[in-house]
N, C-alpha and C positions, 0 to 999 in steps of 0.2 A: 829590337823591340822596345817600345816606350810605354810608360804608364803615367797617369796623372790623376789627381783628385780635384774635383770642383765642389764648391760649397753649395748650400741649399739655394743661394741666389745665383747659381751658375758662375760664380766668380772663381777663376783658377786659383788654387792654393800653391804658391810658389816660393822661391827664395831659398830652397834647401833640397838636397838630393833625397831627403826623407819623404818629400811630398811629390816630387816628380822624378822618376827613375827610368833608366834604360840599361839594356844589356846587349852585348854582342851575341848573336845566335849562330852557332856552328853546327846545327843539326842535332845537338845533344841537349838533354834537359837543362834548363836554366831557370833560376828563381829570382824574383824581385819582391821587395817589401816596402811599404810606405804606409802613411796614415796621417792623422791630424792631432793637434793639441786638443784638450778638452773644450767642448762648446760652452762658452759663457757669454752673457750679455756684454760684459765689459771688455771683451777682446777687441771691440770696434775702436777703442781708444789706444790700442797698441800700434806700433809703427812697423813691425815686421810683416812682410807680405805673406808669411805662412801662418800668421796668427789672426790678423784682421778679418779675413773672410770667414773664420770659424766663429761666428757670432750669433747664429740662430739655429734652432732645430729645423729639421725637414729632410728632404731627399738630398743626400750627398752622392755625387756621381763619380764612378771610377771608369776612366777611359783607357782602352788598350789599343795600341796601334802596332802594326807589323810592317817593317820596311820592305820595299819591293825586292831587295836582294834575297829575301827568304825563298823566293821561287827557285833558287839554285839547288835547294835541298829537297824540293818536292815538286813533282810534275803538276799537281793540282794546287800547289802553293797553299795548302791548308795545313795548319799546325795546331795540335791540340792545346787547349788552355784550361787550366784549373784555377779557379778563384776561391780563396778561403778568406772569409770576412768575419771579424769579431768586433762587437761594440762593447767596450769595457767600462765598468763603473756603475755604482748604484747610489752615489752620494748626492746631496742637494746640489743643484746646478748653479749656485751663486758665484760671486755676489751679483744679485739682481736687485738693484735698489737696496732693500733692507735684508736680503737673504744673506746668510753667513757665507764666509769664504769656504771653498771646497775643502773638506777634511781630507787628510792623507789616506790613501788606499793602497792595499797590496798590489793592485793593478792600476797604476796611474802612470801618466807620462812623467818623464824626469823634469826637474824644476828648472831646467835650462831651456825650456821651450821645445825639447825634442818630442818626437811623436810617440804615441803609445805603442806603435809597432816596434820601436826600439826599446822602450821601457819594459815591454812584455815579450821580448824576443823569443820565438820558438814556442809560444803557448797559445797560438791562435787555435780556437776550436769552434769557430763559428760556422755558419752555413756554408756549404760548398756549392760550386757551380762548375760544370764542365762543358766545354764547347770548342769551337774552332774559330780562329781568326785567319784572314786571307791576306796574302801579300798584296798591297795596294800601291798603285803608282803614286810616288811622292810620299809614301808613308801615311796615307789617309787613315783617319781613325775609323775602324770598322766594327768596334764592339764597345758598348758602354753598359755599365751596371749601376743601379741606384741603391743607395743604402739610406734607410730612414733612421735619423739620429734624434733621440729625445734630449731635451736640455732645457735651457731657460727661455723657451719661445714665448711664454706668457709675459706680456708687458702690462704696464699700469696706465689705464686711461687714455691710451692713444694707439695708433696703428703700429703693427710690427712690420718687419721687412716684407711680408707677403701682403700687406694691406688689410689684414684681418683686424676687426675691432674686437678687443678682448676685455674682459672684466678684471677688476682688481683682485689679484690672488697671488699667492706665493707658490712658486713652481718647485716641484721635486722631480728630478729627472736622472739622467745618467751622465757621468763624465763622458764627453763625446770623443771617444777615441775610436773612430772608425778605422780599424787596422786591417789593411790588406796584407795579411801575414805571409801569404805565399802565392805567387803567380808563376805557375810552372809551365814553361813551353816545352812540351815533351816531343819525342821523336815524331817525324812526319807521319801523317795518317796514310791509309791505303791510297794508292795512286802515285806513290813516290817512286824514286829510282830503286831498282832491286839490288840485292847484294852483288858485289863484284864477282864476275865469272859465272853467274847463274842467269838462265833465261828469264825474261820478264813474265810476270803472271798475267792471266787474262783479267782485264779491267771490266767489271760488270757495271752496267748502268746504275747510278746511285738510286734511281727511283724504282728499281726492280723489287717487286714484292715477293716474299716467300709464298710458295704454293705447294700443295701436296697432291701429286697425281694419285688417282684412285685406281684400285684393282678392278672395280666394276664401274660401268658407266653411270649407274644411278647414284653413285656417291661422288661423282665428279664435281670439282669446284669450277666456278665460272671464270673465264678469262674475258676481261672487258676490252673493247676496242681501244687501241692506243696504249694499252698497258704492256709492261715488260715484267717478266716473272722469273723466279729462280727455283730450281728443283734439282734432283739428282736421280739417276737411274742405274740399277744394277744389271749385271749380265742376265740376259733373258727377260728383262723387265718389260712390262706392258702397263703404261700409265694413261688414264683417261682424264680429259678436261672437257669442259662444256663451253660452248659459245652460243650466243643468241644472235641470229642474222635476220635482216629484213629481206624483202624480195627485190630490192633495187641495187644494192651495193655489192661489189666484188669483195671477197674476204680472203685474208691471208693469215696463216699461223706458221711461224718459223720456229725451229729448235736448233740451237747450237750446242753441240756436245763438247765438253772441255775435259779430256782425260788428264789425270795428274802427270806432271812431267816425269819422264823416265819410265813410265809404266809400259808394259808390252801390249802392242796391238798387232793384229794380223790383217792380211789382205782383205778378207771377206767380212771383217768386223763392220757392222752396219748400224746406222741410225736411220730410222724410218718414221715419217710423219704422215698420218692419214686423216682426212676429214670425212666423217661418216654422218649419214642421216639417222633418224631414230629407228629405222629398220635395219641398220647395220650395213647399208649399201655405201660403197666408197664413192665420194664425190671426186676426190683426187688424192694422190699421194706423191711423196718425194723421198728419195733415199740419198745417203751419203756414205761412201766407203773410203777406207784408207788406201786400198788397192796396193800397187807395188811399192809405194812409199810407206813402208811399215814402221812408222814412228809416231809417237803421241803428239797430237797437235789439235787445235780446234777444227771441227768439221760441222757443217750445218746444211740444212735443207728446209723446204717448206711444203705445205699443202694449201690448196686454194679452192674457193668456190667462185666460178666465173659465170656471170649472168650471160646467157646465150638464148636468144629467142628460138633457136632450133633445137634446144635441149628441153627435156621434161624432168630430168633428175636434179635434185638439190637446188631448185629454183624458188621454192616457197619460203615465206617468212616462218621461221620455226627454230627450235633448239637443235643444234648439231653437236657432234662429239669429235674431239681431237684425240687420236690415239698415237702416242709416242712409244716406239719399240726399240730395244737394243738387242742385236744379235751378235754374239761374240764366240770366237773359236775357243776350244777347251784349253789351248796353249796360251791364250791371252790373259792379262791380269784381271783379277776378280774385283778390283776396287771400283766403286761407283764412279760414273762420269757425272760431273756437274752439268746442269742444263740451264741455258738462258732461252726463255720462250717469249716470243713477241707476237702480238695480235694486232693487225692493221686492217682497215677497210678503205676501199677506193670507191668514190661516188660513181653511180651509174651515169649514163649519158642522157642528155635532154631529148635527143632524137637518135634513132638507130643509126649506127655507123657501119663501116665495112666489116665484113666477117671473113673475107678471104685473105689468108696469109700471103705475103709477098713470095715470089718464086726466085727472084734474082736480086742481087745487090752488089755493090762494088767490093771486090775481094783482093785487088792488087795492094801490095804492101806500100804504105806511104813513104815519102822521103823522111830521113831522120830529122827529128826536131832541131830547130836552129836555136842559137843563143848560148850554147855551151851548158855543161852540167851545173846544177845547183844542189846545195845541201838541204835535205829535209828528213827529219827523224820520224820513222813510222810509229804508230801506236801499237797497243797490245790487244785490241779488240775492235768490234764494230763501233762501240761508243767512243773509244779514244783514237780511232783512225784519223790520221792527219790528211788534210785536204791537199790535193795536187791539181794542177792544171796541165795543159799540153806542154811538153818539154822533157828534158832529161834530168833525172833526179838521182842524187847519190846518197847512200846510207851505209851503215855497217850492220852486219847480222852475225850473231853468235851461234855456234852449234846448238841445236835444240830450240832455237828461238823462232817465234812466229811474229811477223809484223803486218799491220793493217794500214792501208791507205784508202782514200776515197776520192772519186773524180766526179764532178757534175757533168752529166750527159743529158742534153735536152732533146725534145722531140725532133726527129729528123737527123740527129747526129749519130756518128758511128765511132766506136771506141776501138783503138788498136793499142796493145800493150805487150811489151817484152821485158825480160829481166836478164841481166848479166851478172855473173858471179866472178869475182876477181881471182887471180892466180894466188898461190900460196907456196911457201918454202916447204920442202920435204917431198917424200914419195909415198904413194898409197893409192887406193882406189875405193870409192864409195858409190855403189849404185843408188840411183834414186835419191840423190843428195838434196836437190832443190825442188820444191813443189810450189806451184802458183795456181790460184783459182780466182775467179771473178764472181761476185754475188750482186744481185740487183737490189733496189731500194727496200724491198720487202725481205731481204736477207735470204732470198732463194738462190740456190746454186745455178749459175748460168753455164759455165764451162770451166775446164781445167786445162792448163798447158801441159805438154809432155814433160814428165819428170826428167831431171838432168843427172847424169852420172858424172862424178867429179874425180879427177886424177891429179889435182894440183894446178892444172892449166885453166885459164879463163874459159868459162862456158856461158852459153846463152840459150834461152827458151822463149817462146812467144805463144800468145793465144791465137787460135785460128780466127780468121776474120769473122766478126760478128755483124749482124744486120743493123742498119740504122734503127733507132728507137721509133717504134710505131705501135699504135693501139692494136692494129690488126695482127701483130705478131703473136698475140695470145692464142690465136686459132691454129697455129702450127703445132705439130706433134713433137718436134724436137725441143729439148730444154734450152739449147743454145740459141734458139729462135724465139720461142714463146717467153723466155725469161727477159727478153729485151722489149717488154710490153709497156713500160712507162718511163717517164723522165724522173730524174732525181739523182741521188748519190749512188754510184756504182763502186763496190768495194773490191780492192785487190788484197788477197791474203798470200803472203810469201813466207815459206817455212824452210829452215835448214836442218837437215838430218843431224841428230846428236852424234852419230857415228863419225862425223867429220872430225870431231875432237880427238878421237883415238888415233886417227891417221895423220892429222895435220896440226894438232894442238888446239888450245882453247881460245886463241886470239880470234876476234871477229874478222870476217872477210868482207871485202868491199862488195856492195850491192848497187847496181845501177838499173834504174827503171826508165824506159823510154815510152812516152805516152803521146798518142796522136788522137785528137778529137776532130773528126772531119765533118764538114757540112755545116750549113747555117741553121740556127735554131728556127723551128717552125711553130706555128700556133698549136696550142694544146687542143685536144678534143673538147667537145662541148659538154663538160662535166655539169651535172645537176647540182653540185655543191662544191665546197672548197677541196682543192686537190690534196692538201695536207703534205704527206711525205713524197708525193708523186709529182713534183714540179721542180724546176730550177729557178731560184730567186736571186736577187742581187746579193743576199747574204751568202748563198752558196758560192757564188763567183768570188766574193770577197774572201771567204774562208779558203777557197782553193788558191787564191793569190797569196795569202799570208801563211797558209799551212795550219790554220786553226782546226782543232778537233771539236767534237760536240761538247766535251767537258769544258774546254777553254771558252767556247761560245757562251755556255751557261754562266761561267764565272764573269765573262765580260759584261753580260746583261745584268748580273748581280751587282757588279761594281758600279755600273752606270746608275742603277737604282740607289745604291749607297751614296754615290756622289750627289745625286739629285736631293736625297733626303738630307745630306750634310749641308747643302746650300740652303735648303729651307730652314733647317735647324739653326744655321748660322745667322740667317736673317732675323729669326725670332730672338736669338740671343743678343744681337746688336740692339734691337728695339728694347729688349728687357733691360739691358745695361743702361740705355739712355733714360728709361723711366727711373731706374734705381738711382742714377746720379741726380736726377731732378728732385726726387724725394729726399735724398740725403742733403742737398743744398737747402731745401726748405726747412728741414729739421734743424740744420745748423743755424739758420737765421732765426728760427723760433726759440732756440735755447732749450734747456732741459725742462721737463714738465714740472709744474708747481704743485704744491699740496692741494690747491683748489681744483686741480685736474684729477684728483683721486689718489694722490700718493699717500703712503702710510704716514700719518702725522705722528710726530714724536719719535720717529726712527731716523737715524742718519742715512742720507742718500750718498751712495758711494759711486764715483765715476773713475775711469781709468782702468788699466789692465789689472788683473789679479796679481798679487805679489808673487805667487809661485803656483806651479802646477803640480 
């Protein structure tokens, strides 16, 4: 991590580690301090590079950059930063022409040209700022702060460094010690690697807003289309939310339950999501159960309103209610389940399309993927799921851990997926050790593979053949068919029973995923608006190729914006420096201002650096 200070004229202050500093970051808190000498008019005649730029009042900039290797300590490469800034001194800011030399102060920089940060070590009590910096390629500067410093900016009878015309006056200001007293890089923020030996936590979407489900529908808060929300639900809980739907779009509301790790769940523990009209009639509902794999892991389902010309229920533009329910056995843990709720809409069609679901599709198992296995680390949630394309992918999974992956499946394409668990030393038996499920782009549960019993030998499970993605699949009654209703990201969730640790130890086991995406991509249906989440774009294919998650894609877009802003700022800076040099040369040719230009007559004019700070 590096820091640097620039003057009001955007000139870097250099020549000493007191003004440009860096530290090695090892994932633990680290502190840096730097600052400036006092701002005075006469600093411009000094020769030291850390004194000359500190010549006028104005905005002094503090830049903070984080090297790309910081990504090793945090999955999202975000590290907390705290800035503490102090501007020290209340004395006259001379000598400025006839202003007196700065009087000594209890809080001044040392007289060797050292910064006030060193002269006033440990006493910074200025304004604080807390934020994050992101590991950037090449250590690009990604954060800058400005500090306004008062001093001897007023000049006599001519323009100052900013080109302002000022009147003849004597300035009183502050000794310009902009001291960055402490810059603390604290431990990595949420989204980082978890503690050794413990399963990873569920990574919520950063934009998720807190929402409070209501006991009665009239008190329900509104969920907006495209939004993601966070709540929690207790055993036996029933929570209402409100959505406003038009008469043209299909609507989806998903809920993902995240029980705490290690809590007890039972076969019939259930999460249910229902979409209701104002009369309490059910438009649609979905359920998710733990079934025979009785261990805590994220489970999810959705409810939807599908526009259907042959239906008369839930087709009107109106307010609808989402009811999320939790049903738990008496023997299950009573802790609340966290909820991640997402509301999406799918545009209607310009013209009526087919309404008959397909009856047949290819069901033969495809040939194993070619090219050999490749390494790809899974994410911990829908948001952090890693992209995969067709092929064989290797990972490691720890007892109690759940990993998420995502695969782009376009219109007309068919997804095949299987999972292999490696062998392990030791003897034992764990029923229902490995659980795998597939979710569609609206986070609706499509199907689950048969749970795998584990005895230390390699084991395998696979999803039943799913139909090719087609708009008309939505009119079938089976979830495994109507769930394949649109193109986009399809999510694989793979979980390992924590009981494996008791029988075979805590070391992670090898996990291999085989994926086949069969068929050529076909044209999308004639949507009446943007497809949104329900399409496969070049960005999807690129993320599947590189293994990028949604969180990494957001960071990539942010860094591109920062890079573009940096290029623009750099251009302005170069132009500004050119103007600054031109003005400086003209001043040098013109010489110092004379008394006829408004200088104080009868008072000695002093040039050159101050004798001491």
